BAMARDO-691492 format. One record per residue (C-alpha): residue number from 0; x, y, z. Coordinates in pm, whole numbers, plus 50000, padded with zeros to 5 digits. Each point is the difference from the previous one (the first is absolute). Last residue first. Example, Ala and Ser with C-alpha at 12.3 -4.5 7.8 and 13.67 -1.06 7.14 Angstrom:
REM BAMARDO-691492
+-----+-------+-------+-------+
|   n |    xx |    yy |    zz |
+-----+-------+-------+-------+
|   1 | 51367 | 49894 | 50714 |
|   0 | 49863 | 49656 | 50066 |
+-----+-------+-------+-------+
END
This chain:
REM BAMARDO-691492
+-----+-------+-------+-------+
|   n |    xx |    yy |    zz |
+-----+-------+-------+-------+
| 354 | 26636 | 93045 | 70863 |
| 353 | 50238 | 49740 | 49890 |
| 352 | 49902 | 49768 | 49756 |
| 351 | 50015 | 49646 | 50142 |
| 350 | 50200 | 49752 | 49744 |
| 349 | 50270 | 49919 | 50226 |
| 348 | 50060 | 50408 | 49990 |
| 347 | 49841 | 50206 | 49768 |
| 346 | 49989 | 50330 | 49927 |
| 345 | 49806 | 50278 | 49800 |
| 344 | 50013 | 50285 | 49810 |
| 343 | 50358 | 50102 | 50021 |
| 342 | 50137 | 50314 | 49833 |
| 341 | 50332 | 50022 | 50214 |
| 340 | 50140 | 49732 | 49759 |
| 339 | 49996 | 50249 | 49695 |
| 338 | 50282 | 50134 | 50174 |
| 337 | 50234 | 49767 | 49801 |
| 336 | 49909 | 50150 | 49679 |
| 335 | 49985 | 49770 | 49660 |
| 334 | 49978 | 49673 | 50220 |
| 333 | 49803 | 50142 | 50238 |
| 332 | 49715 | 50068 | 49764 |
| 331 | 49713 | 50163 | 50183 |
| 330 | 49700 | 49882 | 50151 |
| 329 | 50132 | 49753 | 50237 |
| 328 | 49878 | 49694 | 50143 |
| 327 | 50229 | 49813 | 50241 |
| 326 | 50017 | 49642 | 50069 |
| 325 | 50005 | 49691 | 50276 |
| 324 | 49886 | 49739 | 49883 |
| 323 | 50198 | 49730 | 50100 |
| 322 | 50176 | 49796 | 49729 |
| 321 | 49786 | 49713 | 49824 |
| 320 | 49939 | 50142 | 49713 |
| 319 | 50199 | 50259 | 49909 |
| 318 | 50044 | 50384 | 50084 |
| 317 | 50395 | 49995 | 50115 |
| 316 | 50194 | 50114 | 50367 |
| 315 | 49802 | 49746 | 50196 |
| 314 | 49981 | 49632 | 50107 |
| 313 | 50384 | 49957 | 49992 |
| 312 | 50113 | 50203 | 50205 |
| 311 | 50339 | 49899 | 49989 |
| 310 | 50154 | 50309 | 50152 |
| 309 | 50206 | 50064 | 49657 |
| 308 | 49683 | 49958 | 49764 |
| 307 | 49760 | 50146 | 50185 |
| 306 | 50229 | 50262 | 50009 |
| 305 | 50055 | 50053 | 49602 |
| 304 | 49602 | 49877 | 49930 |
| 303 | 49878 | 50363 | 50190 |
| 302 | 50178 | 50307 | 50051 |
| 301 | 50347 | 49891 | 49835 |
| 300 | 49776 | 49919 | 49722 |
| 299 | 49844 | 50312 | 50035 |
| 298 | 50297 | 50211 | 49982 |
| 297 | 50081 | 49803 | 49689 |
| 296 | 49733 | 50068 | 49854 |
| 295 | 50003 | 50391 | 50052 |
| 294 | 50370 | 50039 | 49822 |
| 293 | 50287 | 49990 | 50307 |
| 292 | 50238 | 50236 | 50001 |
| 291 | 50068 | 50177 | 50309 |
| 290 | 49639 | 50235 | 49901 |
| 289 | 49843 | 49672 | 49939 |
| 288 | 50065 | 49849 | 50375 |
| 287 | 49939 | 50324 | 50172 |
| 286 | 49681 | 50009 | 49809 |
| 285 | 49894 | 49652 | 50142 |
| 284 | 50128 | 50124 | 50356 |
| 283 | 49747 | 50286 | 50022 |
| 282 | 49719 | 49703 | 49890 |
| 281 | 50100 | 49794 | 50274 |
| 280 | 50025 | 50332 | 50260 |
| 279 | 49622 | 50011 | 49990 |
| 278 | 50005 | 49646 | 50130 |
| 277 | 50120 | 50026 | 50323 |
| 276 | 50072 | 50354 | 50071 |
| 275 | 50420 | 50065 | 49949 |
| 274 | 50121 | 50059 | 50396 |
| 273 | 50318 | 50207 | 50007 |
| 272 | 50268 | 50034 | 50292 |
| 271 | 49813 | 49724 | 50181 |
| 270 | 49897 | 50185 | 50379 |
| 269 | 49613 | 49826 | 49947 |
| 268 | 49997 | 49688 | 49853 |
| 267 | 49733 | 49993 | 49670 |
| 266 | 50190 | 49819 | 49765 |
| 265 | 50055 | 49968 | 49615 |
| 264 | 50321 | 49867 | 49927 |
| 263 | 49924 | 50083 | 49599 |
| 262 | 50071 | 49692 | 49829 |
| 261 | 49994 | 49955 | 49642 |
| 260 | 50203 | 49723 | 49883 |
| 259 | 50365 | 50056 | 49744 |
| 258 | 50133 | 49649 | 49814 |
| 257 | 50362 | 50097 | 49954 |
| 256 | 50056 | 50071 | 49625 |
| 255 | 50290 | 50212 | 50012 |
| 254 | 49828 | 50333 | 49799 |
| 253 | 49716 | 49931 | 50319 |
| 252 | 50266 | 49979 | 50282 |
| 251 | 50158 | 50289 | 49832 |
| 250 | 49698 | 50206 | 50038 |
| 249 | 49904 | 49872 | 50328 |
| 248 | 50356 | 50167 | 50075 |
| 247 | 49884 | 50299 | 49885 |
| 246 | 49709 | 50063 | 50162 |
| 245 | 50189 | 49918 | 50349 |
| 244 | 50260 | 50240 | 49939 |
| 243 | 49784 | 50235 | 49848 |
| 242 | 49824 | 49969 | 50375 |
| 241 | 50308 | 50179 | 50171 |
| 240 | 50081 | 49917 | 50333 |
| 239 | 50281 | 50313 | 50111 |
| 238 | 49915 | 49939 | 50405 |
| 237 | 49869 | 50367 | 49967 |
| 236 | 49707 | 49862 | 49714 |
| 235 | 49847 | 49823 | 50243 |
| 234 | 49635 | 50042 | 50011 |
| 233 | 49987 | 49994 | 49632 |
| 232 | 50233 | 49726 | 49934 |
| 231 | 49795 | 49768 | 50218 |
| 230 | 49661 | 50080 | 49782 |
| 229 | 50209 | 49950 | 49673 |
| 228 | 50117 | 49627 | 50095 |
| 227 | 49674 | 49921 | 50205 |
| 226 | 49813 | 50091 | 49610 |
| 225 | 50276 | 49813 | 49856 |
| 224 | 49979 | 49670 | 50216 |
| 223 | 50288 | 49845 | 49795 |
| 222 | 49808 | 49640 | 49943 |
| 221 | 50304 | 49834 | 49869 |
| 220 | 50092 | 49649 | 49849 |
| 219 | 50340 | 49781 | 50030 |
| 218 | 50101 | 49788 | 49736 |
| 217 | 50303 | 49921 | 50122 |
| 216 | 50122 | 50146 | 49672 |
| 215 | 49833 | 50304 | 49996 |
| 214 | 50074 | 50096 | 50346 |
| 213 | 50358 | 49909 | 49945 |
| 212 | 49924 | 50252 | 49732 |
| 211 | 49844 | 50285 | 50204 |
| 210 | 50368 | 49969 | 50236 |
| 209 | 50242 | 50005 | 49763 |
| 208 | 49781 | 50302 | 49821 |
| 207 | 50001 | 50242 | 50288 |
| 206 | 49681 | 50053 | 50221 |
| 205 | 49883 | 50356 | 49958 |
| 204 | 50152 | 50207 | 50311 |
| 203 | 49880 | 50086 | 50359 |
| 202 | 49627 | 49943 | 49909 |
| 201 | 49989 | 49606 | 49957 |
| 200 | 49702 | 49844 | 49869 |
| 199 | 49721 | 49771 | 50174 |
| 198 | 49993 | 49686 | 50044 |
| 197 | 50200 | 49708 | 49883 |
| 196 | 49863 | 49645 | 49885 |
| 195 | 50154 | 49646 | 50012 |
| 194 | 50348 | 50117 | 50261 |
| 193 | 50300 | 49855 | 49855 |
| 192 | 50191 | 50085 | 50309 |
| 191 | 50310 | 50204 | 49824 |
| 190 | 49628 | 50155 | 49773 |
| 189 | 49891 | 50100 | 50396 |
| 188 | 50342 | 50153 | 50132 |
| 187 | 50029 | 50201 | 49658 |
| 186 | 49711 | 50130 | 50007 |
| 185 | 50032 | 50085 | 50399 |
| 184 | 50337 | 50183 | 49850 |
| 183 | 49738 | 50218 | 49733 |
| 182 | 49827 | 50118 | 50291 |
| 181 | 49637 | 49892 | 49999 |
| 180 | 49952 | 49674 | 50031 |
| 179 | 49683 | 49735 | 50165 |
| 178 | 50096 | 49652 | 49872 |
| 177 | 49732 | 49784 | 49911 |
| 176 | 50096 | 49620 | 50047 |
| 175 | 49733 | 49743 | 49797 |
| 174 | 50013 | 49727 | 50263 |
| 173 | 50035 | 49578 | 49889 |
| 172 | 50086 | 49887 | 50290 |
| 171 | 50360 | 49963 | 49912 |
| 170 | 49962 | 50361 | 49817 |
| 169 | 49973 | 50146 | 50359 |
| 168 | 50281 | 49861 | 50156 |
| 167 | 50236 | 50096 | 49748 |
| 166 | 49863 | 50335 | 49990 |
| 165 | 49992 | 50040 | 50378 |
| 164 | 50389 | 49896 | 49959 |
| 163 | 50090 | 50236 | 49764 |
| 162 | 49839 | 50293 | 50246 |
| 161 | 50236 | 49864 | 50290 |
| 160 | 50273 | 49939 | 49759 |
| 159 | 50015 | 50356 | 49866 |
| 158 | 49964 | 50215 | 50320 |
| 157 | 49641 | 50099 | 50124 |
| 156 | 49949 | 50315 | 49995 |
| 155 | 50021 | 50319 | 50292 |
| 154 | 50343 | 49923 | 50163 |
| 153 | 50032 | 49835 | 49773 |
| 152 | 49990 | 50121 | 49585 |
| 151 | 49834 | 50140 | 49705 |
| 150 | 49646 | 49857 | 50160 |
| 149 | 49784 | 49758 | 49852 |
| 148 | 49700 | 49925 | 50170 |
| 147 | 49854 | 49649 | 49864 |
| 146 | 49629 | 49876 | 49948 |
| 145 | 49926 | 49636 | 49946 |
| 144 | 49779 | 49851 | 49794 |
| 143 | 49612 | 49839 | 50085 |
| 142 | 50098 | 50013 | 50371 |
| 141 | 49765 | 49717 | 50178 |
| 140 | 50126 | 50098 | 50280 |
| 139 | 50192 | 49665 | 50070 |
| 138 | 50212 | 50120 | 49681 |
| 137 | 50086 | 50332 | 50146 |
| 136 | 50095 | 49814 | 50351 |
| 135 | 50242 | 49782 | 49779 |
| 134 | 50169 | 50273 | 49842 |
| 133 | 50047 | 50191 | 50273 |
| 132 | 50138 | 49697 | 50178 |
| 131 | 50291 | 50012 | 49686 |
| 130 | 50043 | 50369 | 50016 |
| 129 | 50065 | 49937 | 50381 |
| 128 | 50304 | 49784 | 49891 |
| 127 | 50085 | 50219 | 49710 |
| 126 | 50095 | 50255 | 50227 |
| 125 | 49875 | 50347 | 50147 |
| 124 | 49583 | 49959 | 49942 |
| 123 | 49712 | 50253 | 50117 |
| 122 | 49698 | 49849 | 49891 |
| 121 | 49971 | 49810 | 50416 |
| 120 | 49959 | 50320 | 50120 |
| 119 | 49677 | 50079 | 49853 |
| 118 | 49937 | 50397 | 49899 |
| 117 | 49780 | 50127 | 50280 |
| 116 | 50124 | 50335 | 49920 |
| 115 | 50253 | 50029 | 49692 |
| 114 | 50367 | 50044 | 50135 |
| 113 | 50037 | 49612 | 49794 |
| 112 | 49919 | 50182 | 49696 |
| 111 | 50215 | 50271 | 49969 |
| 110 | 50288 | 49824 | 50023 |
| 109 | 50222 | 49921 | 50310 |
| 108 | 49958 | 49588 | 50062 |
| 107 | 49925 | 49911 | 49615 |
| 106 | 49692 | 49874 | 49861 |
| 105 | 49801 | 49696 | 49925 |
| 104 | 49631 | 50084 | 49869 |
| 103 | 49699 | 49835 | 50226 |
| 102 | 49663 | 49906 | 49811 |
| 101 | 50168 | 49981 | 49643 |
| 100 | 49611 | 50021 | 49890 |
|  99 | 49757 | 49955 | 49777 |
|  98 | 49713 | 50147 | 49936 |
|  97 | 49634 | 50021 | 49861 |
|  96 | 49850 | 50335 | 49915 |
|  95 | 49620 | 50042 | 50136 |
|  94 | 49691 | 49834 | 49993 |
|  93 | 50100 | 49730 | 50247 |
|  92 | 50286 | 50032 | 50340 |
|  91 | 50161 | 49652 | 50031 |
|  90 | 50348 | 50140 | 49885 |
|  89 | 49937 | 50239 | 50269 |
|  88 | 49949 | 49793 | 50283 |
|  87 | 50313 | 49800 | 49972 |
|  86 | 50233 | 50344 | 49967 |
|  85 | 49853 | 50079 | 50324 |
|  84 | 49979 | 49709 | 50188 |
|  83 | 50392 | 49935 | 49894 |
|  82 | 50104 | 50381 | 50144 |
|  81 | 50099 | 50129 | 49784 |
|  80 | 50007 | 50150 | 49626 |
|  79 | 50304 | 50084 | 49780 |
|  78 | 50014 | 49945 | 49625 |
|  77 | 49624 | 49981 | 49854 |
|  76 | 49959 | 49861 | 49682 |
|  75 | 49646 | 50172 | 49872 |
|  74 | 49740 | 49825 | 49810 |
|  73 | 49669 | 50135 | 49832 |
|  72 | 50168 | 50329 | 49930 |
|  71 | 49735 | 50195 | 49787 |
|  70 | 49957 | 50324 | 50171 |
|  69 | 49677 | 49926 | 50255 |
|  68 | 50190 | 49672 | 50077 |
|  67 | 50383 | 50154 | 50139 |
|  66 | 49761 | 50201 | 50232 |
|  65 | 49791 | 49721 | 50155 |
|  64 | 50342 | 49839 | 50047 |
|  63 | 50128 | 50242 | 50235 |
|  62 | 49692 | 50060 | 50147 |
|  61 | 50043 | 49636 | 50132 |
|  60 | 50263 | 50111 | 50197 |
|  59 | 50371 | 50069 | 50019 |
|  58 | 50119 | 49878 | 49658 |
|  57 | 50310 | 50025 | 49833 |
|  56 | 50110 | 50086 | 49642 |
|  55 | 50216 | 49880 | 49754 |
|  54 | 49887 | 49767 | 49693 |
|  53 | 49662 | 50171 | 49963 |
|  52 | 49813 | 49700 | 49765 |
|  51 | 49711 | 50189 | 49764 |
|  50 | 49711 | 49743 | 49934 |
|  49 | 50026 | 49928 | 49633 |
|  48 | 49910 | 50277 | 49741 |
|  47 | 49726 | 50082 | 49814 |
|  46 | 49899 | 50292 | 49758 |
|  45 | 49716 | 50177 | 49905 |
|  44 | 49850 | 50114 | 49716 |
|  43 | 49732 | 49706 | 49985 |
|  42 | 50061 | 49893 | 50335 |
|  41 | 49587 | 49910 | 50085 |
|  40 | 49982 | 49779 | 50305 |
|  39 | 49762 | 49741 | 50020 |
|  38 | 49849 | 49847 | 50292 |
|  37 | 49848 | 49613 | 50056 |
|  36 | 50189 | 49870 | 49679 |
|  35 | 49996 | 49702 | 49830 |
|  34 | 50348 | 49852 | 49973 |
|  33 | 50321 | 49994 | 49835 |
|  32 | 50352 | 49981 | 50029 |
|  31 | 50037 | 50057 | 50364 |
|  30 | 50175 | 50252 | 50203 |
|  29 | 50024 | 49903 | 50395 |
|  28 | 49808 | 50061 | 50305 |
|  27 | 49618 | 49883 | 49951 |
|  26 | 49976 | 50052 | 49617 |
|  25 | 50160 | 50312 | 49816 |
|  24 | 49989 | 50002 | 49634 |
|  23 | 50142 | 50236 | 49715 |
|  22 | 49852 | 50098 | 49686 |
|  21 | 50220 | 50156 | 49737 |
|  20 | 50150 | 50339 | 49836 |
|  19 | 50312 | 49903 | 49854 |
|  18 | 50254 | 49910 | 50197 |
|  17 | 50289 | 50262 | 50139 |
|  16 | 50376 | 49984 | 50094 |
|  15 | 50253 | 49782 | 50082 |
|  14 | 49887 | 49899 | 50368 |
|  13 | 49689 | 49887 | 49875 |
|  12 | 49759 | 50330 | 50054 |
|  11 | 49658 | 49941 | 49870 |
|  10 | 49790 | 50215 | 49820 |
|   9 | 49625 | 49985 | 50063 |
|   8 | 49664 | 49941 | 49818 |
|   7 | 49862 | 49845 | 50306 |
|   6 | 50083 | 49878 | 50347 |
|   5 | 49766 | 49727 | 50080 |
|   4 | 49972 | 49888 | 50384 |
|   3 | 49910 | 49651 | 50108 |
|   2 | 49869 | 50011 | 50365 |
|   1 | 50094 | 49649 | 50192 |
|   0 | 49690 | 49795 | 50078 |
+-----+-------+-------+-------+
END
């Protein structure tokens, strides 16, 4: 028999605000309408959020997923991991954050990613013909979406026609395309190609009005990873990169009505210029998004319902009967003060409380 848990007298985040105090039931792995509880949790004066979703992170092992869970992040969207047996192993981990993955990203021949030790040679794409083959390999791998790295131009990055072809081929398989772009030129390549989600924000200048308008009109979403942008700008001051450009771009996105998702680029890889910590950095990201102009409710929505909707995670992202019981109990009202997401008093993943 599945265990039934009831959380009593708790206010629930709906995506738009908070309910009056109510009882929430969990039966087995899902939320349910009612039941006879085996376990009752006192939620008086507390607040219940759907499990948080990091829209951009990287997995190097189970410890990363455990650290996410301890901070209330119950799902992580991995944006580059290999080889495939490792990705399969990480997808199957229980009791920690669950991942989706792009598996291997597409990169140009001369960029920083292509120079990483051990980077898969078949992920370096130099022509439209290779672009089709790249997407077919990712489909065979069971990739949940396609990740591409757009850089300004060849020889470092892929040319426009190659990026266009990756997007077209991915869409033929009904896969979203996420583009890594940290310069204004790279953003324009991604927008021209029709990607679905941009990740990161430019550090070389504030993105121009025309490109922002094109993103809005195309229905693109953004996962700006301000935590990572701030970290990179802090260690590469000599390169003329400025965090303020990224922050002000996000403000423009918000004013334009572009869908904003919460992601961190959390990683534990050696040798990277900056490594946001899994889980803890998610709360930093929420605060930076609010500083960029989002309300706490908008930031929470981008951490839960919007990311679930964007990536087709129909079984999670909301506290509703029939959904997967991923949730976070906090001790203060995060819709009034976003720092309250740090006051974690309980985390459940698929109905099991994280210890």
